[in-house]
C-alpha positions in Angstrom: -60.6 -69.4 89.6 -63.7 -71.9 89.1 -64.3 -74.1 92.5 -64.5 -77.7 92.5 -65.5 -79.7 95.4 -63.7 -82.7 95.9 -66.5 -85.0 97.2 -65.1 -87.2 100.3 -66.7 -90.1 102.1 -65.5 -92.4 104.9 -62.8 -94.6 103.1 -62.4 -92.5 100.0 -58.6 -92.0 99.4 -57.9 -90.3 96.2 -58.5 -86.9 96.9 -54.4 -85.8 96.8 -54.1 -86.9 93.0 -57.5 -85.4 92.2 -56.4 -82.0 93.7 -52.9 -82.5 91.5 -55.2 -82.9 88.2 -57.6 -80.0 88.8 -54.4 -77.8 89.6 -53.1 -79.0 86.5 -55.3 -77.4 84.9 -55.9 -74.2 86.6 -59.2 -75.2 88.2 -59.6 -74.6 91.9 -60.3 -78.0 94.1 -61.8 -77.3 97.8 -62.3 -80.7 100.0 -65.6 -80.9 100.7 -66.3 -83.9 103.2 -69.7 -86.0 103.2 -70.8 -84.3 106.6 -70.2 -80.6 105.4 -73.0 -78.3 105.7 -74.9 -79.2 102.5 -76.2 -75.5 101.9 -72.7 -74.4 101.2 -72.5 -76.9 97.8 -74.2 -74.5 95.6 -71.4 -72.4 95.9 -69.3 -74.7 93.5 -68.8 -74.6 90.1 -68.5 -78.7 89.7 -67.8 -81.7 92.0 -65.9 -84.6 91.8 -67.3 -87.7 93.9 -63.3 -89.4 94.3 -62.0 -93.0 93.9 -61.5 -95.3 97.1 -63.6 -97.4 99.5 -66.5 -95.3 100.8 -67.7 -96.5 103.9 -65.4 -99.9 103.5 -68.0 -101.0 100.1 -70.2 -102.5 103.2 -73.0 -104.0 101.8 -72.4 -103.3 97.8 -69.3 -100.5 96.7 -71.1 -97.3 96.4 -74.1 -97.9 97.9 -74.2 -96.5 101.7 -72.4 -93.3 100.1 -75.2 -93.1 97.5 -78.0 -93.1 100.3 -76.3 -90.2 102.4 -77.9 -86.6 102.2 -75.1 -84.5 100.4 -76.0 -87.1 97.0 -79.7 -85.5 97.4 -77.8 -82.1 97.0 -75.8 -83.0 94.2 -78.7 -84.1 92.4 -79.5 -80.7 92.7 -76.6 -79.0 91.9 -76.7 -81.3 88.7 -80.0 -79.9 87.8 -78.9 -76.9 87.0 -76.5 -77.9 84.8 -73.0 -78.1 86.5 -70.9 -80.8 86.1 -70.4 -84.2 88.2 -68.0 -86.7 87.5 -67.4 -89.7 89.4 -64.4 -91.6 89.3 -63.8 -95.2 90.9 -65.7 -95.6 94.2 -67.3 -92.2 92.7 -68.5 -93.7 89.6 -70.1 -96.8 91.5 -71.9 -93.8 94.0 -73.4 -92.3 90.9 -74.4 -95.7 89.5 -76.2 -96.8 92.9 -77.6 -93.3 93.2 -79.3 -93.5 89.6 -77.7 -90.6 88.5 -76.3 -92.7 85.5 -77.3 -93.2 83.4 -80.3 -91.1 84.0 -83.7 -92.8 83.6 -86.7 -90.8 84.7 -86.6 -90.4 88.8 -82.9 -91.2 89.0 -83.6 -95.1 89.3 -81.1 -97.6 89.5 -81.3 -98.8 85.9 -77.8 -100.1 85.7 -75.1 -102.1 88.1 -71.0 -102.3 88.6 -70.2 -105.7 89.5 -67.4 -107.8 90.6 -65.0 -108.2 87.9 -64.5 -111.0 85.6 -61.4 -111.4 83.1 -62.5 -113.5 79.9 -60.5 -114.9 77.3 -61.2 -117.1 74.2 -64.6 -118.0 76.3 -62.9 -118.4 79.0 -62.6 -116.8 82.7 -59.0 -116.6 83.4 -59.8 -114.1 86.4 -61.8 -112.5 89.0 -61.4 -109.7 91.7 -59.5 -106.8 92.2 -57.7 -106.0 89.5 -55.1 -102.9 88.4 -53.1 -101.8 85.2 -53.0 -99.3 82.5 -56.2 -99.5 80.0 -56.5 -97.4 76.9 -60.1 -95.8 76.8 -61.8 -94.5 73.3 -63.7 -91.9 72.9 -67.0 -93.1 71.5 -69.1 -89.6 70.6 -68.5 -86.2 69.4 -66.6 -84.1 71.5 -69.7 -81.6 73.0 -71.8 -84.5 74.0 -70.5 -84.6 77.4 -68.8 -82.1 79.7 -65.2 -84.5 80.1 -64.7 -84.9 76.1 -64.2 -81.2 74.7 -60.9 -81.3 74.2 -60.8 -84.9 72.6 -61.6 -85.7 69.0 -64.1 -88.6 68.3 -62.2 -91.7 68.3 -59.2 -90.7 69.9 -57.9 -92.8 73.0 -55.9 -92.4 76.1 -53.6 -94.4 78.6 -54.7 -93.9 82.1 -54.2 -96.2 85.3 -57.2 -98.6 86.5 -57.8 -100.1 90.1 -61.3 -101.7 91.1 -62.7 -104.7 92.5 -66.1 -104.2 91.4 -65.8 -102.0 88.1 -67.7 -104.3 85.4 -70.9 -102.3 83.9 -74.1 -104.7 83.5 -76.7 -102.6 81.5 -80.0 -104.5 80.5 -80.2 -105.2 77.1 -82.8 -102.8 75.7 -81.3 -100.0 78.3 -77.8 -100.5 76.6 -79.3 -100.0 72.7 -80.6 -96.8 73.6 -77.8 -95.2 75.4 -75.6 -96.1 72.5 -77.9 -94.4 70.1 -77.7 -91.6 72.9 -73.9 -91.7 72.8 -74.1 -91.6 76.5 -70.9 -94.7 76.4 -68.3 -91.9 76.9 -65.4 -94.2 76.9 -64.6 -97.8 76.2 -62.1 -100.1 76.5 -59.9 -100.6 73.8 -56.1 -102.1 72.1 -53.0 -99.7 71.7 -54.3 -99.7 67.9 -57.8 -98.4 69.2 -59.3 -101.7 68.4 -62.5 -102.0 70.7 -61.8 -105.9 71.6 -64.1 -107.4 74.3 -62.1 -109.6 75.9 -59.4 -109.7 78.4 -56.5 -107.8 78.5 -58.3 -105.1 76.3 -61.5 -105.6 78.0 -60.1 -105.5 81.8 -63.1 -106.5 83.9 -65.9 -107.9 81.8 -67.6 -105.0 81.2 -70.5 -104.9 78.6 -69.7 -103.3 75.5 -66.3 -102.4 76.9 -67.6 -99.6 78.5 -65.7 -97.9 80.8 -67.2 -94.5 81.5 -70.6 -93.3 80.8 -72.7 -90.1 81.2 -76.3 -89.0 81.9 -78.5 -87.9 78.9 -77.5 -84.1 79.3 -73.8 -85.2 79.5 -73.0 -82.8 82.4 -72.6 -86.3 85.2 -70.4 -89.2 84.1 -69.6 -91.9 85.9 -65.6 -93.8 84.8 -64.0 -96.4 86.5 -60.9 -96.0 85.6 -58.5 -92.8 87.3 -57.5 -90.1 84.9 -56.4 -87.9 88.3 -53.7 -90.4 88.4 -51.6 -89.3 85.1 -51.1 -86.3 83.1 -52.1 -88.5 80.4 -55.9 -88.1 81.9 -56.1 -84.0 82.0 -58.1 -83.6 79.3 -60.8 -84.9 81.2 -60.4 -81.8 83.8 -59.6 -79.8 80.9 -62.5 -80.4 79.2 -64.8 -80.1 82.6 -63.1 -76.5 82.8 -64.1 -76.1 79.2 -68.0 -76.8 79.8 -68.2 -74.4 83.1 -66.6 -71.3 81.1 -69.0 -71.7 78.1 -72.3 -71.8 80.6 -72.5 -75.3 81.4 -73.8 -76.3 77.6 -75.7 -79.3 78.3 -77.2 -81.6 75.3 -80.4 -82.1 74.3 -80.8 -85.6 74.8 -83.5 -87.9 76.7 -83.4 -90.9 77.9 -86.9 -93.0 77.6 -86.6 -96.4 79.7 -89.1 -97.6 82.4 -87.1 -99.7 84.5 -89.0 -102.9 85.6 -90.6 -104.2 88.6 -88.2 -107.0 90.2 -89.9 -109.3 92.2 -88.6 -110.8 95.4 -88.9 -114.2 95.1 -89.6 -117.0 97.7 -86.3 -119.1 98.0 -86.7 -122.9 97.3 -83.9 -125.0 97.9 -82.5 -127.8 96.4 -84.1 -131.1 98.7 -80.7 -132.8 98.3 -78.4 -129.5 98.8 -76.8 -128.7 102.6 -77.7 -125.2 103.7 -74.7 -123.4 105.9 -75.7 -120.0 107.1 -72.6 -119.2 108.5 -72.9 -116.5 111.9 -70.0 -114.1 113.1 -68.8 -114.4 116.7 -67.3 -111.1 116.4 -69.0 -107.5 115.8 -70.5 -107.5 112.3 -69.4 -104.1 111.1 -71.1 -104.3 107.9 -74.6 -105.2 108.8 -73.8 -102.3 111.6 -73.5 -99.5 108.5 -76.6 -100.8 107.1 -78.8 -100.9 110.2 -77.4 -97.2 111.2 -77.9 -95.9 107.3 -81.4 -97.6 107.5 -82.1 -95.8 110.5 -80.5 -92.3 109.7 -83.3 -93.1 106.8 -86.0 -93.1 109.4 -86.5 -97.1 109.4 -86.7 -98.4 113.4 -85.4 -101.7 112.4 -82.5 -104.2 113.3 -80.0 -106.1 110.7 -78.4 -108.7 111.1 -76.1 -110.9 108.5 -74.9 -114.1 108.0 -72.7 -115.4 104.5 -75.1 -118.5 103.1 -73.7 -121.4 101.3 -75.7 -124.5 99.4 -73.4 -127.2 99.0 -74.5 -130.1 97.0 -73.0 -133.5 97.2 -73.4 -136.4 94.8 -72.0 -138.9 98.0 -71.2 -139.8 101.6 -72.4 -136.4 102.4 -71.0 -136.4 106.2 -67.4 -137.6 105.4 -67.1 -134.9 102.6 -69.0 -132.1 104.8 -65.8 -132.9 106.4 -63.8 -132.6 104.5 -65.0 -129.2 103.7 -65.0 -127.8 106.9 -61.4 -129.0 107.7 -60.9 -127.0 104.8 -61.1 -123.6 105.9 -62.5 -122.5 102.8 -65.8 -121.6 103.4 -65.9 -119.9 106.8 -62.7 -118.9 109.7 -63.6 -120.6 112.3 -61.5 -117.9 114.7 -64.5 -115.6 113.9 -67.3 -117.4 112.5 -69.7 -120.6 113.0 -71.9 -122.8 111.1 -75.1 -120.8 112.3 -79.1 -121.0 112.1 -81.8 -118.6 110.4 -84.8 -118.9 112.6 -88.1 -117.4 111.0 -89.8 -115.3 113.3 -93.3 -113.0 113.2 -91.5 -110.2 113.5 -88.1 -110.6 111.1 -87.9 -111.3 107.5 -84.8 -112.7 105.6 -83.5 -112.4 102.4 -81.1 -114.0 100.4 -79.0 -111.8 98.2 -76.7 -113.9 95.5 -74.7 -111.8 92.5 -76.3 -113.2 88.9 -72.9 -114.5 88.1 -71.6 -116.6 91.1 -67.7 -115.4 90.9 -67.2 -116.2 94.7 -69.0 -119.4 94.5 -67.2 -120.4 91.9 -63.8 -120.0 92.4 -64.6 -121.5 95.9 -65.8 -124.8 94.6 -62.6 -124.7 91.9 -60.6 -124.4 95.2 -62.2 -127.3 97.1 -62.5 -129.6 94.2 -59.0 -128.8 92.4 -56.8 -127.6 95.2 -58.5 -130.1 98.2 -59.3 -133.1 95.7 -63.1 -132.6 97.2 -64.5 -134.6 93.7 -67.8 -135.3 95.5 -68.4 -131.7 95.9 -71.2 -131.2 93.1 -72.3 -127.6 93.5 -71.7 -124.5 95.2 -73.9 -121.3 95.7 -72.7 -118.7 97.5 -75.1 -116.1 99.1 -75.6 -113.4 102.0 -78.8 -114.1 104.3 -80.2 -110.3 105.6 -82.1 -110.8 108.7 -84.5 -107.6 109.1 -86.3 -107.1 112.2 -89.1 -104.4 111.9 -89.6 -102.9 115.8 -93.0 -101.9 115.2 -96.3 -102.2 113.3 -96.7 -101.7 109.0 -94.2 -104.9 108.8 -94.6 -105.3 105.2 -94.7 -102.1 104.4 -90.9 -101.1 106.2 -89.7 -103.9 104.4 -91.2 -102.2 100.8 -89.3 -98.9 101.6 -86.4 -100.8 102.8 -85.9 -103.1 99.8 -86.9 -99.4 97.3 -83.4 -98.2 98.8 -81.7 -101.1 97.0 -79.4 -101.1 100.1 -79.2 -105.0 100.0 -78.9 -105.6 96.6 -78.8 -104.0 93.6 -81.6 -106.3 90.7 -79.2 -105.7 87.9 -76.3 -107.7 89.1 -78.1 -110.1 91.9 -81.1 -111.8 92.5 -83.0 -111.6 95.9 -85.2 -114.4 97.7 -87.5 -114.6 100.8 -86.9 -117.6 103.1 -89.9 -118.3 104.8 
């Protein structure tokens, strides 16, 4: 019986459903923890990275797991044409590792970011969302390892549950991927029509994308959960069929040069107020990022602060008191308004979502719920303070930025605070 490694990281939580799905189609699932001996991975016929919240989604969903040594080995196994399926958080890991869409050197070329439910041009909801979704298979059956038991244009109805499932893809890359038939599954309505608005498109993904594959077709990142229903068994039986036929990858390539993204200098609005929010308690998110970078060989220390840029039309002091009293921007039981102190061996980076849905939600709450009409604009971000414990200061910073652990340039902006 074909053996499938069920890859689990700290925080993974859908291994049971994945085991059941594999068994339903006569695959042999085997638990494989992230810290198991990597040399034994080659003993498997295929791999599934399960859903959940690897490393509690610290820094960004999937990014810490993507830097784990096990992913390097999975890349090697994928290069042998073995199938790799990433479901939900597993899809985020594949995106953050660059295994999809599969440009040269597995560079990060796309992003999965915060959900945004859009209807009639208006945002009607953000954040975590679960529902049942219709997925339409958009390419020929033999295009990927996970579509061989479906017909082009056929759809399946399976569950969906995530907070960061919106695919963001640069337009010129999107065109190449469409021509390449790498958009494996797209969100559609009950009749099969692809409508780019909520509820048909449940998270605002570009091109209604629910799942994409690499050029060879043996690696797929999928946000909905096929393992949670028998409706999704065709994906696992297709994977089995792919292996039984000798892993017949397709002859596709993806010629795309990932742009060099610049870190800009941060220039705040002179009329705005900066609130760096520090923590009284231990910041587990900063600790996880710090430990990951140390494991990668960087002698550094990391500190994280939330950051608010607040623009007020008038009565600045009294309005700030109202905002402070509301408790919307920080929890005074464990946080306080701190300071950013530039020092010679510390670099501070302000990271913001290009589409600041969290900041907008807080702005709406303060202006509508708390009736603070003087609030003109609100921007949210995260400040990462990186202390380099040694020489080669800029070299170390450049290497850290290349890991993308602090931000994904497709979904975020990064600024250097001087």
